[in-house]
Structure formats: C-alpha cells, structure tokens
C-alpha positions as CSV (number, residue, x, y, z in Angstrom):
1,M,98.5,131.0,96.8
2,L,100.4,127.9,97.5
3,R,104.1,127.4,96.9
4,Y,106.6,124.6,97.5
5,K,108.8,125.0,100.6
6,I,111.5,122.7,99.4
7,N,112.9,121.5,96.1
8,I,110.8,118.3,95.9
9,L,112.7,116.8,93.0
10,E,116.0,117.3,94.8
11,E,114.7,115.7,98.0
12,L,113.2,112.7,96.0
13,K,116.6,112.3,94.3
14,K,118.3,112.2,97.7
15,A,115.9,109.5,98.7
16,G,116.9,107.5,95.6
17,Y,114.1,108.5,93.3
18,S,115.5,110.2,90.2
19,S,113.1,111.5,87.6
20,Y,114.2,108.6,85.4
21,R,113.4,106.0,88.1
22,M,110.0,107.6,88.9
23,R,109.0,107.5,85.2
24,Q,110.3,103.9,84.8
25,E,108.5,102.6,87.9
26,K,105.5,104.8,87.3
27,V,105.7,106.3,90.7
28,L,104.6,109.7,89.5
29,A,103.2,110.7,86.1
30,E,105.4,112.8,83.8
31,S,102.8,115.5,83.9
32,T,103.1,115.7,87.7
33,L,106.9,115.8,87.5
34,Q,106.7,118.6,85.0
35,R,104.3,120.6,87.2
36,I,106.7,120.2,90.1
37,R,109.6,121.4,87.9
38,E,107.6,124.5,87.0
39,G,106.7,125.2,90.6
40,N,103.0,124.5,89.8
41,T,101.3,123.2,93.0
42,S,98.3,121.9,91.0
43,I,99.0,118.3,91.6
44,E,96.6,115.5,92.7
45,L,96.4,114.8,96.4
46,E,97.2,111.2,95.6
47,S,100.5,112.3,94.1
48,L,101.2,114.5,97.1
49,G,100.5,111.4,99.3
50,V,103.1,109.4,97.3
51,I,105.7,112.1,97.7
52,C,105.0,112.3,101.5
53,N,105.3,108.5,101.7
54,I,108.7,108.5,100.0
55,L,110.0,111.5,102.0
56,R,108.3,110.4,105.2
57,C,106.8,113.9,105.8
58,Q,103.5,115.7,106.0
59,P,102.0,117.8,103.2
60,G,102.7,120.9,105.3
61,D,106.4,120.1,105.1
62,L,106.2,120.4,101.3
63,V,103.9,123.4,100.6
64,E,102.9,126.6,102.3
65,W,100.3,129.2,101.7
66,V,101.5,132.8,101.1
67,E,99.3,135.8,100.8
68,N,99.1,137.2,97.2
69,A,101.2,140.4,96.9
C-alpha cells in the first residue's frame, strides 16, 4: 500500500499555498484536498505533478510503498 511520507498540506502551506488559496486559485480540487487530509493516496497523477511542481520535489519524496501488515 502507499502512504504519504510527509504532511503534504503543511508543506504546501509553508510554500505559501493554504487550502483557501488552493481552492480560490483552483490549484487543486477540493476532493483532492480532502483525500490528502484523510491520508488517501488515490489522487490523480496530474494533481501529484502539481504538488511536486509547487514543492520542487519528486513523487517519491511524497509517497512510499509499505508492505501490508
């Protein structure tokens, strides 16, 4: 299963992108923000690309695969 390695919303906020700003500027859909809040990694690759662009990182910096327990 996949899980987030970092708190994505916190890192976006540090980069100047609050949830409010992302909704207003339509950077990410509200459904995507909600999935991230819930720890749900089922987001579109396009959204992952937007996040990587803002944070200047690779997808592997955001998510990791862990073996099911």
